[in-house]
Each structure stands twice: as C-alpha cells, then as structure tokens.
Backbone as CSV, one residue per row, in Angstrom:
resi,resn,N_x,N_y,N_z,CA_x,CA_y,CA_z,C_x,C_y,C_z
1,MET,0.417,-1.033,0.014,0.005,-0.128,0.109,0.933,1.762,0.170
2,ALA,0.264,2.528,-0.503,1.193,3.605,-0.936,1.138,4.316,0.336
3,GLU,2.118,4.785,0.967,2.172,5.441,2.010,2.573,7.108,1.775
4,LEU,1.482,8.182,2.609,2.137,9.456,2.675,3.460,9.646,4.228
5,GLN,4.530,9.886,3.778,5.186,9.687,4.971,6.339,11.175,5.076
6,TYR,6.265,11.419,6.416,6.897,12.891,7.069,8.030,12.661,7.594
7,PHE,9.260,13.215,6.791,10.428,13.196,7.718,10.800,14.609,8.100
8,THR,11.155,14.656,9.259,11.081,16.189,9.786,12.606,16.369,10.880
9,GLY,12.951,17.455,10.440,14.157,17.656,11.844,14.284,19.214,11.911
10,THR,15.175,19.709,12.638,15.810,21.140,12.406,16.419,21.247,11.298
11,MET,17.100,22.279,10.774,17.606,22.838,9.792,19.068,21.755,10.454
12,ASP,20.048,21.521,9.382,21.307,20.808,9.649,20.916,19.683,10.357
13,SER,20.066,18.972,9.858,19.684,17.462,10.733,19.848,16.592,9.003
14,GLY,20.089,17.044,7.874,20.003,15.848,6.867,18.884,15.612,6.073
15,LYS,17.820,16.454,5.852,16.895,16.020,5.483,16.955,15.863,4.054
16,SER,17.682,17.193,3.358,17.446,16.869,1.974,18.798,16.154,1.519
17,THR,19.946,15.563,2.211,20.688,14.333,1.995,19.838,13.212,1.957
18,LEU,18.785,12.980,2.712,17.909,11.754,3.098,16.901,12.027,1.865
19,ALA,16.561,13.146,1.419,15.540,13.152,0.424,16.189,12.532,-0.985
20,LEU,17.612,12.984,-0.946,18.074,12.445,-2.358,18.647,10.959,-2.251
21,GLN,18.925,10.475,-1.254,19.177,9.157,-1.070,18.013,8.542,-0.987
22,THR,16.884,8.769,-0.684,15.538,7.866,-0.968,15.359,8.092,-2.320
23,ASN,15.687,9.179,-2.997,15.096,8.985,-4.380,16.399,8.296,-5.346
24,HIS,17.478,7.824,-4.671,18.776,6.981,-5.598,18.409,5.608,-4.957
25,ASN,18.041,5.284,-4.086,17.722,4.057,-3.589,16.197,3.508,-4.192
26,HIS,15.175,4.408,-4.505,14.262,3.796,-5.467,14.462,3.773,-6.927
27,ALA,15.259,4.685,-7.290,15.382,4.746,-8.781,16.502,3.599,-9.169
28,ALA,17.484,3.053,-8.154,18.243,1.803,-8.127,17.372,0.668,-8.354
29,ARG,16.424,0.436,-8.004,15.272,-0.825,-8.169,14.535,-0.596,-9.138
30,GLY,14.772,0.388,-10.312,14.021,0.483,-11.420,12.804,1.456,-11.286
31,ARG,12.435,1.993,-10.305,11.642,3.126,-10.063,11.727,4.092,-10.721
32,VAL,10.453,4.662,-11.143,10.306,6.077,-11.640,9.656,7.295,-10.621
33,GLY,10.326,8.246,-10.227,9.687,8.905,-9.736,10.227,10.587,-9.849
34,ARG,9.491,11.501,-9.392,9.656,13.348,-9.310,10.161,13.536,-8.445
35,ILE,10.968,14.488,-8.386,11.593,15.142,-7.126,10.933,16.555,-7.083
36,PHE,10.250,17.290,-6.208,9.901,18.473,-6.067,10.736,19.074,-4.904
37,THR,10.645,20.565,-4.773,11.191,21.456,-3.637,10.893,22.804,-4.034
38,SER,11.063,23.569,-2.896,10.733,24.928,-2.935,11.472,25.895,-2.147
39,HIS,12.160,27.021,-2.605,12.993,27.998,-1.953,14.242,27.160,-1.588
40,ASP,14.576,26.341,-2.187,16.154,25.523,-1.542,17.116,26.811,-2.020
41,ARG,18.167,26.873,-0.558,18.947,28.016,-1.190,19.745,27.892,-2.146
42,ALA,19.731,26.502,-3.020,20.658,26.829,-4.361,20.016,27.360,-5.401
43,GLY,18.683,27.414,-5.350,17.781,28.593,-6.212,16.750,27.631,-6.739
44,ASP,16.075,27.998,-7.630,14.695,27.586,-8.145,15.478,26.076,-8.894
45,SER,14.188,25.292,-8.351,14.350,23.714,-9.311,15.571,22.907,-9.182
46,ARG,15.946,23.265,-7.860,17.345,22.503,-7.261,17.073,21.671,-6.000
47,VAL,17.554,20.565,-5.839,17.539,20.117,-4.337,18.958,19.993,-3.909
48,SER,19.474,21.039,-3.200,20.882,20.535,-2.705,21.198,20.157,-0.969
49,SER,22.185,19.808,-0.870,22.491,19.076,0.253,23.853,19.845,0.890
50,ARG,24.218,20.150,2.399,25.299,20.817,2.654,26.406,19.987,2.549
51,LEU,26.080,18.802,2.065,27.118,17.530,1.880,27.779,17.840,0.239
52,GLY,27.334,18.831,-0.420,27.371,19.008,-1.471,26.613,18.252,-2.832
53,LEU,25.604,17.315,-2.139,24.833,16.700,-3.335,23.771,17.714,-3.850
54,VAL,23.400,17.748,-5.120,22.781,18.273,-5.859,21.777,17.506,-6.465
55,HIS,20.380,17.795,-7.229,19.801,17.624,-8.198,19.065,18.321,-8.555
56,ASP,18.385,18.154,-10.182,17.380,18.936,-10.628,15.942,18.437,-10.061
57,ALA,14.863,19.381,-9.874,13.909,19.515,-9.497,12.833,20.162,-9.850
58,ILE,11.456,20.187,-9.365,10.301,20.780,-10.132,10.210,21.540,-8.892
59,GLU,10.022,23.082,-9.310,10.012,23.955,-8.314,8.359,24.147,-7.876
60,VAL,8.007,23.944,-6.620,6.762,24.207,-6.173,6.157,25.680,-5.826
61,GLY,5.208,26.243,-6.568,4.999,27.476,-6.189,3.645,27.209,-5.981
62,PRO,2.605,28.326,-5.747,1.577,28.446,-5.041,0.611,28.034,-6.118
63,GLU,0.665,27.704,-7.603,-0.272,27.538,-8.458,0.271,26.037,-8.896
64,LEU,0.830,25.241,-8.354,1.157,23.900,-8.471,0.152,23.014,-7.906
65,ASP,-0.710,22.187,-8.960,-1.478,21.313,-8.513,-0.996,20.013,-8.411
66,PHE,-0.495,19.256,-7.312,-0.195,17.791,-7.419,-0.814,16.924,-8.287
67,TRP,-2.230,16.948,-7.792,-3.104,15.756,-8.571,-3.452,16.257,-9.847
68,ARG,-3.483,17.290,-10.332,-3.246,17.712,-11.821,-2.226,17.115,-12.239
69,TYR,-1.045,17.496,-11.756,0.433,17.320,-12.597,0.450,15.671,-12.635
70,VAL,0.336,14.891,-11.429,0.353,13.743,-11.206,-0.870,12.894,-12.795
71,VAL,-1.941,13.104,-12.463,-2.649,12.697,-13.637,-2.438,13.120,-14.867
72,ASP,-2.373,14.289,-15.135,-1.534,14.819,-16.477,-0.684,13.644,-17.361
73,ALA,0.457,13.359,-16.126,1.704,12.830,-16.468,1.212,11.216,-16.958
74,LEU,0.427,10.905,-16.096,-0.263,9.369,-16.203,-1.032,9.060,-17.722
75,THR,-1.765,10.031,-17.754,-2.801,10.179,-18.874,-1.896,10.156,-20.045
76,HIS,-0.646,11.220,-20.093,0.120,11.180,-21.299,1.194,10.207,-21.316
77,GLY,0.940,8.634,-20.547,1.826,7.617,-20.797,2.751,7.757,-19.884
78,ALA,3.266,8.414,-18.886,4.408,8.364,-18.418,4.167,7.548,-17.249
79,ARG,5.514,7.157,-16.485,5.293,6.239,-15.628,5.655,7.223,-14.175
80,VAL,5.007,6.967,-13.006,5.475,7.680,-11.802,5.029,7.026,-10.627
81,ASP,6.072,6.449,-10.054,6.091,5.326,-8.819,5.823,6.010,-7.502
82,TYR,6.680,7.366,-7.533,7.100,7.895,-6.070,7.027,9.250,-6.331
83,LEU,6.766,10.228,-5.500,7.366,11.490,-5.425,8.132,11.725,-3.797
84,ILE,9.264,12.644,-4.619,10.066,13.005,-3.550,9.639,14.710,-3.004
85,CYS,9.426,15.121,-2.155,9.327,16.388,-1.778,9.540,16.915,-0.800
86,ASP,10.857,17.931,-1.017,11.731,18.378,-0.079,11.223,19.720,0.243
87,GLU,11.444,20.568,1.449,10.946,21.607,1.661,9.670,21.394,1.644
88,ALA,9.125,20.726,2.283,7.446,20.607,2.257,7.034,21.438,3.228
89,GLN,7.867,22.166,4.098,7.180,22.926,5.114,6.557,24.122,4.192
90,PHE,7.323,24.588,2.908,6.504,25.445,2.382,5.716,25.655,1.719
91,TYR,4.967,24.144,1.498,3.801,23.742,0.682,2.421,24.579,1.073
92,ALA,1.818,24.871,0.574,-0.049,25.416,1.130,-0.406,24.235,1.456
93,PRO,-1.200,24.330,2.377,-1.886,23.255,3.100,-3.006,22.358,1.911
94,VAL,-3.324,23.079,0.878,-4.246,22.269,-0.044,-3.307,21.610,-0.854
95,GLN,-2.119,21.950,-0.847,-1.113,21.070,-1.864,-0.617,19.774,-1.057
96,ILE,-0.500,19.897,0.287,-0.546,18.575,1.082,-1.642,17.915,0.819
97,GLU,-3.004,18.330,0.735,-4.315,17.531,0.419,-4.206,16.572,-0.374
98,GLN,-3.692,17.487,-1.744,-3.549,17.090,-2.735,-2.447,15.736,-2.956
99,LEU,-1.219,15.840,-2.194,-0.375,14.856,-2.304,-1.002,13.592,-1.570
100,ALA,-2.123,13.859,-0.448,-2.278,12.801,0.219,-3.862,11.972,-0.963
101,ARG,-4.177,12.842,-1.550,-4.986,12.000,-2.447,-4.344,11.710,-3.713
102,VAL,-3.128,11.718,-4.057,-2.324,11.096,-4.957,-2.228,9.792,-4.560
103,VAL,-1.633,9.536,-2.951,-1.602,8.176,-2.302,-2.667,7.402,-2.541
104,ASP,-4.075,7.963,-2.148,-4.804,6.974,-1.482,-5.496,6.812,-3.096
105,GLU,-5.818,7.780,-3.906,-6.531,7.342,-5.065,-5.536,6.739,-6.262
106,LEU,-4.514,7.209,-6.142,-3.572,6.457,-7.444,-2.426,5.637,-7.168
107,GLN,-2.403,5.436,-5.503,-1.456,4.353,-4.994,0.102,4.402,-5.445
108,ILE,-0.088,6.143,-5.327,1.815,6.082,-5.405,2.080,7.037,-4.036
109,ASP,3.706,6.284,-3.980,4.282,6.805,-2.685,4.626,8.247,-2.714
110,VAL,4.206,9.139,-1.457,4.780,10.106,-1.271,5.713,10.180,-0.069
111,PHE,6.938,10.875,-0.172,7.970,11.161,0.671,8.471,12.613,0.818
112,CYS,7.766,13.091,1.791,8.077,14.656,2.051,8.982,14.912,3.310
113,PHE,9.932,16.079,3.006,10.925,16.206,3.720,10.967,17.565,4.357
114,GLY,11.099,18.042,5.569,10.916,19.401,5.909,11.041,19.983,7.406
115,ILE,10.624,20.850,7.531,10.760,21.528,8.878,9.743,21.950,9.717
116,LEU,9.585,21.383,11.129,8.004,21.528,11.353,7.701,22.785,12.099
117,THR,8.578,23.691,12.349,8.489,25.076,13.176,9.178,26.307,12.442
118,ASP,8.970,27.529,12.474,9.831,28.401,11.672,10.732,29.045,12.850
119,PHE,11.013,29.937,12.493,12.089,30.888,13.483,11.370,31.703,14.658
120,ARG,9.764,31.696,14.573,9.185,32.012,15.587,8.809,30.918,16.555
121,THR,9.079,29.810,16.253,9.049,28.548,17.113,7.456,28.412,16.725
122,ARG,6.700,28.729,15.503,5.462,28.255,15.121,5.569,27.588,14.083
123,LEU,4.493,26.394,14.445,4.342,25.624,13.060,4.074,26.055,11.568
124,PHE,5.029,25.761,10.574,4.433,26.207,9.119,3.079,25.464,9.031
125,PRO,2.283,26.157,8.231,1.062,25.597,7.598,1.277,24.046,6.847
126,GLY,2.028,24.299,6.222,2.602,22.792,5.291,2.760,21.532,5.995
127,SER,3.438,22.019,6.948,4.075,20.660,8.054,2.635,20.861,9.116
128,ALA,2.126,21.446,9.353,1.044,21.410,10.283,-0.190,20.426,9.640
129,ARG,-0.464,20.421,8.457,-1.153,19.904,7.497,-0.572,18.279,7.510
130,LEU,0.607,18.094,7.385,1.379,16.893,7.037,1.340,16.126,8.449
131,VAL,1.246,16.854,9.554,1.281,15.980,10.814,-0.057,15.354,10.861
132,GLU,-0.995,16.327,10.621,-2.389,15.882,10.419,-2.645,14.697,9.600
133,LEU,-1.942,14.979,8.505,-2.624,13.588,7.348,-1.472,12.473,6.780
134,ALA,-0.380,12.923,7.709,0.385,11.668,6.796,0.434,10.464,7.599
135,ASP,0.678,9.137,7.172,0.124,7.975,7.167,1.881,7.658,8.420
136,ARG,2.831,8.014,8.450,3.871,8.166,9.195,4.945,9.098,9.218
137,MET,5.314,9.491,10.342,6.117,10.651,10.668,7.161,10.490,11.226
138,HIS,8.447,10.756,10.950,9.633,10.480,10.960,10.528,11.125,11.551
139,VAL,11.014,11.808,12.888,11.782,12.584,13.202,13.343,12.160,13.410
140,LEU,13.934,12.929,12.403,15.023,12.423,11.624,16.429,12.140,13.153
141,GLN,16.786,11.126,13.090,17.968,11.003,14.126,19.247,11.356,14.030
142,VAL,19.607,12.162,12.865,20.870,13.165,13.060,20.706,14.240,13.753
143,GLU,21.071,14.362,15.074,20.675,15.766,15.702,21.898,16.889,15.410
144,ALA,21.163,17.586,14.987,21.624,18.828,14.831,22.371,19.622,16.075
145,LEU,23.304,20.184,16.567,23.679,20.712,17.861,23.732,22.328,18.013
146,CYS,23.099,22.915,19.207,23.234,24.187,19.391,24.889,24.439,19.337
147,TRP,24.970,25.451,19.795,26.529,25.968,19.878,27.149,25.231,21.337
148,CYS,26.370,25.337,22.111,26.580,24.884,23.577,26.617,23.046,23.691
149,GLY,26.159,22.666,22.532,26.371,21.013,22.588,25.452,20.187,22.977
150,LYS,24.197,21.062,23.250,23.132,20.227,23.480,22.289,20.078,22.347
151,ARG,21.214,19.279,22.047,20.536,19.076,20.899,19.426,20.459,20.522
152,ALA,20.045,20.720,19.314,19.269,21.559,19.061,17.882,21.280,18.312
153,THR,16.970,22.123,18.701,15.429,21.920,18.782,14.848,23.047,17.948
154,HIS,15.598,24.150,17.909,14.545,25.367,17.271,15.392,25.946,15.837
155,ASN,14.957,26.667,15.189,15.505,27.507,14.201,15.852,28.971,14.435
156,ALA,16.721,29.347,14.460,16.956,31.109,14.490,17.058,31.612,13.494
157,ARG,16.649,32.801,13.479,16.865,33.584,12.220,17.733,34.721,12.452
158,THR,18.612,34.915,12.157,19.742,36.397,12.303,19.674,37.316,11.011
159,GLU,19.726,38.461,11.858,19.671,39.647,10.357,21.057,40.250,10.901
160,ASN,22.011,40.645,10.287,23.608,41.162,10.340,23.728,40.710,11.812
161,GLY,23.873,39.444,11.763,24.268,39.018,13.085,23.540,38.931,14.462
162,ASP,22.280,39.869,14.285,21.326,39.555,15.510,20.268,38.711,15.228
163,MET,19.790,38.023,16.342,18.762,36.982,16.263,17.215,38.154,16.063
164,VAL,16.449,37.552,15.415,14.925,38.122,15.419,13.893,37.172,15.501
165,THR,12.855,37.743,15.926,11.818,37.085,16.100,10.185,37.418,15.312
166,GLU,10.328,38.318,14.492,9.405,39.255,13.680,9.889,39.192,12.308
167,GLY,9.156,38.965,11.362,9.323,39.080,10.098,8.617,38.286,9.131
168,GLU,8.887,38.307,7.895,8.407,37.235,6.939,8.740,36.094,7.252
169,VAL,7.535,35.042,6.913,8.105,33.615,7.601,8.950,32.785,6.567
170,ILE,8.966,32.956,4.915,10.094,32.526,4.190,11.107,33.505,3.470
171,VAL,12.140,33.598,4.020,13.032,34.173,3.690,14.566,33.111,3.583
172,VAL,15.085,33.427,2.321,15.663,32.289,2.173,17.367,32.441,2.427
173,GLY,17.885,31.724,3.136,19.058,31.869,3.711,19.673,30.332,3.934
174,ASP,20.736,30.431,4.806,21.604,29.381,4.974,21.944,29.201,6.646
175,VAL,22.401,28.263,6.989,22.919,28.130,8.671,24.405,28.576,8.590
176,ASP,24.500,29.549,9.491,25.643,30.445,9.607,26.901,29.527,9.929
177,ASP,27.999,29.720,9.264,29.102,29.255,9.590,29.703,30.137,11.009
178,VAL,29.546,29.293,11.948,30.200,29.765,13.344,31.542,30.095,13.345
179,GLU,32.218,29.699,12.458,33.559,29.985,12.614,34.121,31.155,11.475
180,SER,32.804,31.657,10.825,33.536,32.622,9.543,33.494,34.266,10.343
181,GLU,34.245,34.445,9.688,34.451,36.029,10.165,33.238,36.970,9.511
182,VAL,32.640,36.430,8.362,31.707,37.137,7.544,30.312,36.716,7.986
183,VAL,29.690,37.861,8.605,28.056,37.853,8.965,27.501,37.947,8.006
184,PRO,26.391,36.891,7.489,25.772,37.229,6.434,24.261,38.275,6.945
185,GLU,23.810,39.052,6.099,22.853,39.977,6.202,21.689,39.468,6.741
186,VAL,21.231,37.845,6.360,20.373,36.968,6.634,20.897,35.611,6.674
187,GLY,20.690,34.829,7.860,21.147,33.623,8.318,20.336,33.160,8.999
188,TYR,20.639,31.714,9.192,19.953,31.056,10.071,20.959,29.974,11.123
189,GLU,20.664,29.956,12.157,21.468,28.926,13.130,20.548,28.111,14.182
190,VAL,20.801,26.753,14.388,19.932,26.132,15.160,20.551,26.210,16.372
191,LEU,19.364,26.228,17.271,19.715,26.530,18.787,18.835,25.383,19.695
192,CYS,19.654,25.362,20.914,18.459,24.500,21.808,17.147,25.269,22.451
193,ARG,16.230,25.006,23.016,15.204,25.801,23.440,15.376,26.925,24.445
194,GLN,16.208,26.425,25.187,16.945,27.639,26.237,17.476,28.646,25.577
195,HIS,18.661,28.221,24.531,19.160,29.498,23.876,18.524,30.293,22.908
196,HIS,17.375,29.269,22.448,16.330,30.226,21.609,15.573,31.202,22.335
197,ARG,15.311,30.642,23.679,14.372,31.859,24.450,15.089,33.244,24.885
198,ARG,16.394,32.697,25.039,17.067,33.587,25.508,18.196,34.749,24.306
199,ARG,17.710,34.305,23.259,18.088,34.941,21.965,19.655,34.865,21.959
200,MET,20.249,33.508,22.477,21.722,33.444,22.775,22.188,32.644,21.430
201,THR,22.468,32.956,20.808,23.273,32.636,19.323,24.880,32.698,19.650
202,ALA,25.397,31.843,18.786,26.841,31.861,19.178,27.579,32.797,18.981
203,SER,27.456,33.922,18.273,28.275,35.076,18.198,28.008,35.794,19.530
204,ARG,26.503,35.852,20.125,26.206,36.642,21.218,26.611,35.946,22.377
205,ALA,26.810,34.661,22.310,27.738,33.919,23.671,28.928,34.183,23.684
206,GLN,29.667,34.506,22.692,31.066,34.837,22.401,31.331,36.046,22.856
207,ALA,30.511,37.043,22.484,30.488,38.453,22.948,30.519,38.769,24.595
208,VAL,29.239,37.887,25.422,29.025,37.950,26.530,29.919,37.440,27.348
209,SER,30.522,36.195,26.819,31.559,35.426,27.573,33.023,36.269,28.097
210,MET,32.903,37.737,27.257,34.126,38.665,27.385,33.668,39.276,28.981
211,ILE,32.494,39.529,28.934,32.085,40.629,29.505,31.078,40.203,30.817
212,GLY,30.480,39.219,30.768,29.515,38.455,31.617,28.352,38.680,31.429
213,GLU,27.293,37.817,31.922,25.960,38.044,31.425,25.008,38.243,32.828
214,PRO,23.835,38.941,32.771,23.140,39.158,34.001,22.245,37.745,34.141
215,LEU,22.165,37.498,35.621,21.480,36.318,35.684,19.763,36.348,34.953
216,PRO,19.182,34.960,34.473,17.963,35.408,33.818,17.035,35.873,34.278
217,PHE,16.710,35.603,35.875,15.875,36.294,36.746,16.018,37.703,36.980
218,SER,17.048,38.442,36.596,17.555,39.553,37.429,16.604,40.473,36.651
C-alpha cells in the first residue's frame, strides 16, 4: 500500500541528504519518480544538500496542483511510482491534501521532507497539515547541535548577526558558519530551546563571555 510519509528535523539534520538518498534507492530498483522542492538555498528547481549533493527538481509554487500534475503525466503515458517532496514546510495546506489524494487514489508513494516550526517557533502551515494527514512521521535521528553542545530543537533567524523573532516567514538563507568572520545579512542558526528563548546565538555567547551576562531572573 502506498503511504504519505513525513521526515522532519531542524535545519542541519540532513533532510535534503535523505531526500536525495531516498530517490537514489528507489531509482536503483527501477522505480521512476519525480523530485519537487521549494525555496531551496541553491535556487529554483534544485535540491541541494550541505554535503554537496545537488539534483534537478520541479519548483513548487502556489499554482502547482500535485493531483493535476500526476494525472496529466499518467494520462500522457508517463510512469510515476513515487514523489520526493523536499522543503515541504513551504507547501500550501491544500497542496498537502493533493499529495494525500495522490497516495490514496493513485497508490503512489509520497515522501515529504521538511521543518516543523519556523524561526518564531510556530508550525509551518504545510507541516501542520502533514502532521495531520501523514501515514507516518519520522523525526530524523541525525541530531543538529546548538553551539552549547545540546541537541538543537529550534531554528533561529539572524539579521546582520542579531537574532530576530518577527518578519516574513519565508526568507531564504543558510545556516551560519560560526567559524566564519563574514556575517551574512540574513542567516539561520540552530539552537536548543533555552538559548532560543534567551536569543543567545553563538556570536552573542562569545561576546557576553567577555563581559559576563546578567542572571535570567534579574
């Protein structure tokens, strides 16, 4: 039986790497699939991994109807055994419902990969609908780490080096290289809950270590 599966984790937990590996494994067994993505850091119509893997993909915009796309492909004689859907958090809830219909009515496997919550710690609408509809949800076991060494559970956005908690939900950026001396205009950093609540990024932690920090209840 076909399934709608959702693989989720923070940034830096290997979601895109797993998406490409999943595609490779199925293609190696003679199955034919399609790869979709949205707002990948490598640009439109690309799935990229921080390990250096890159694959062409179909860009998911607000106008894409997954049900119509797959039905049209099958009607024209194409073979579609599975769909790989990276950056699924950016998909509209109605598009997640279309993917569920593809699974149920066409018996085509759908593998979705994405982040649960945004930089404000709120569920992405696409991820929320996946949690509600997926046959199975997998939390990735490759743990991203906060600068303090604890497991990272939250995604933080930085602007010119400072953490922000307001703004547009979708702004393309990448995880900061904490060793780099170049501060990007917009970047992302994974943090544990404690340091996300305190807005304590790696650069701020380094700065306050020089001067000391007030107690959290003062």
